[in-house]
KOLKE-197727 format. One line per 8 residues: number of its first residue (from 0); their letters; for each residue x, z, y of C-alpha. Coordinates in nm, 3 decimals, always signed. Each point is the difference from the previous one (the first is absolute). Example, Ala and Ser with C-alpha at 12.3 -4.5 7.8 and 13.67 -1.06 7.14 Angstrom:
% KOLKE-197727
0) as) +1.230 +0.780 -0.450; +0.137 -0.066 +0.344
***
This chain:
% KOLKE-197727
0) mncpllik) -1.701 +0.939 +0.328; +0.138 -0.227 +0.271; +0.374 +0.034 +0.052; +0.168 -0.325 +0.110; +0.265 +0.181 +0.206; +0.094 +0.230 -0.286; +0.050 -0.303 -0.223; +0.210 -0.173 +0.268
8) yldsgdty) +0.215 +0.307 +0.071; +0.045 +0.096 -0.365; +0.098 -0.357 -0.085; +0.293 +0.048 +0.241; +0.079 +0.347 -0.133; +0.033 +0.163 -0.340; -0.079 +0.302 -0.217; +0.252 +0.279 -0.057
16) ygvkgekp) +0.006 +0.260 -0.275; +0.173 +0.334 -0.045; -0.004 +0.096 +0.368; +0.128 +0.355 +0.028; -0.042 +0.274 +0.256; -0.151 +0.336 +0.078; -0.083 -0.094 +0.361; -0.118 -0.325 +0.159
24) qdaieslf) +0.341 -0.057 +0.157; +0.165 +0.025 -0.341; -0.248 -0.241 -0.158; +0.048 -0.251 +0.283; +0.378 +0.031 -0.035; -0.032 -0.052 -0.376; -0.211 -0.311 +0.050; +0.247 -0.139 +0.255
32) salvvpeg) +0.284 +0.038 -0.250; -0.169 -0.276 -0.205; -0.210 -0.179 +0.263; +0.074 -0.368 +0.048; -0.021 -0.066 +0.373; -0.018 -0.349 +0.147; +0.325 -0.158 +0.110; +0.092 +0.089 +0.357
40) vdrnalke) -0.192 +0.330 -0.003; +0.197 +0.313 +0.079; -0.086 +0.221 -0.300; +0.100 +0.322 +0.175; -0.192 -0.080 +0.320; -0.312 -0.079 -0.202; +0.034 +0.320 -0.203; +0.050 +0.205 +0.317
48) aildreai) -0.308 -0.158 +0.161; -0.205 +0.103 -0.303; +0.146 +0.351 -0.013; -0.057 +0.042 +0.376; -0.368 -0.091 -0.045; -0.029 +0.239 -0.291; +0.147 +0.280 +0.212; -0.275 -0.048 +0.259
56) mptaigdg) -0.281 +0.035 -0.252; -0.009 -0.029 -0.379; -0.140 -0.330 -0.127; -0.167 +0.151 -0.306; -0.361 -0.118 -0.011; -0.121 +0.224 -0.282; -0.074 -0.039 -0.369; +0.372 -0.027 -0.079
64) falphprk) +0.085 -0.296 +0.227; +0.208 -0.053 +0.313; +0.054 -0.302 +0.225; +0.337 +0.047 +0.173; +0.076 -0.256 +0.270; +0.189 -0.034 +0.328; -0.185 +0.130 +0.305; -0.015 -0.348 +0.146
72) plensglk) -0.009 -0.335 -0.178; +0.334 -0.181 +0.009; -0.116 -0.274 +0.237; +0.239 -0.284 +0.087; +0.233 +0.114 -0.277; -0.013 -0.321 -0.200; -0.086 +0.222 -0.296; -0.249 -0.110 -0.261
80) pfialafc) -0.246 +0.289 -0.037; -0.010 +0.173 -0.339; -0.126 +0.292 -0.204; +0.203 +0.198 -0.250; -0.211 +0.194 -0.250; +0.191 +0.305 -0.120; -0.085 +0.198 -0.313; +0.145 +0.352 +0.018
88) dspvdwga) +0.163 +0.172 -0.297; -0.186 +0.317 +0.092; -0.258 +0.069 +0.270; +0.136 +0.062 +0.351; -0.131 +0.259 +0.247; -0.078 -0.241 +0.285; -0.203 +0.245 +0.208; -0.334 -0.159 -0.086
96) lddirvsn) -0.309 +0.165 +0.148; -0.152 +0.025 -0.349; +0.323 +0.164 -0.130; +0.025 -0.260 -0.280; +0.360 -0.103 -0.057; +0.085 -0.368 +0.034; +0.071 -0.191 -0.321; +0.004 -0.352 +0.149
104) fflvvstn) +0.068 -0.131 +0.345; -0.022 -0.334 +0.172; +0.284 -0.057 +0.246; -0.150 -0.233 +0.262; +0.223 -0.217 +0.220; -0.200 -0.223 +0.232; +0.079 -0.219 +0.297; -0.318 +0.013 +0.204
112) qeehlall) -0.238 +0.277 +0.100; -0.323 -0.176 -0.092; +0.113 -0.084 -0.354; +0.154 +0.345 -0.038; -0.328 +0.177 +0.075; -0.200 -0.243 -0.215; +0.240 +0.049 -0.291; -0.023 +0.379 +0.025
120) gelagllr) -0.378 -0.042 -0.008; +0.020 -0.217 -0.312; +0.219 +0.258 -0.172; -0.224 +0.290 +0.099; -0.300 -0.183 -0.143; +0.173 -0.097 -0.323; +0.127 +0.352 -0.057; -0.361 +0.121 -0.004
128) dkdfvkfl) -0.077 -0.245 -0.283; +0.016 +0.198 -0.327; +0.081 -0.308 -0.210; +0.289 -0.095 +0.226; +0.137 +0.356 +0.000; -0.027 +0.010 -0.380; +0.186 -0.331 -0.018; +0.277 +0.139 +0.224
136) gekptkke) +0.030 +0.290 -0.245; +0.124 -0.254 -0.255; +0.297 -0.070 +0.229; -0.048 -0.377 +0.006; +0.276 -0.245 +0.078; -0.019 -0.204 +0.319; -0.133 -0.297 -0.199; -0.264 +0.211 -0.175
144) lldylvre) -0.110 +0.150 +0.331; -0.020 -0.337 +0.173; -0.189 -0.148 -0.297; -0.247 +0.292 +0.015; -0.052 -0.038 +0.376; -0.048 -0.377 -0.021; -0.238 +0.040 -0.297; -0.206 +0.250 +0.203
152) nplatr) +0.014 -0.226 +0.310; -0.121 -0.342 -0.109; +0.070 -0.154 +0.343; +0.354 +0.137 +0.016; +0.305 -0.221 -0.038; +0.371 +0.068 -0.037
***
């Protein structure tokens, strides 16, 4: 399990609990009501960029997970990239091909295309790891999640 970008992005982000919604848009709105965005970032513009991407094609990847993100990385924004891990109160119909409702989603905000694609690859790989998925089922805190990822990645640093 090699995930240096996930560790980096999560270290700049956080975990959020009690996210509500029947549809992806509702869940994203619910997350944004609590989401801490970096100083200087237009919260509404970021939310709209994510909702616009979601309207093009759902970001559900199956097995109860989704990876919402803006269509394009926010290059030259001065933004520090981050991930927000959201735990939903109840599963959301995200339009997944496997018809499994989404219980957790990783909101991905990146600033360059290469890292963005690599990070999505890291997440896709991790979400196929049964031990990692089981651990996510425990709704870990940010610290617990980072500790787990670093423990499983001996070369990783924070």
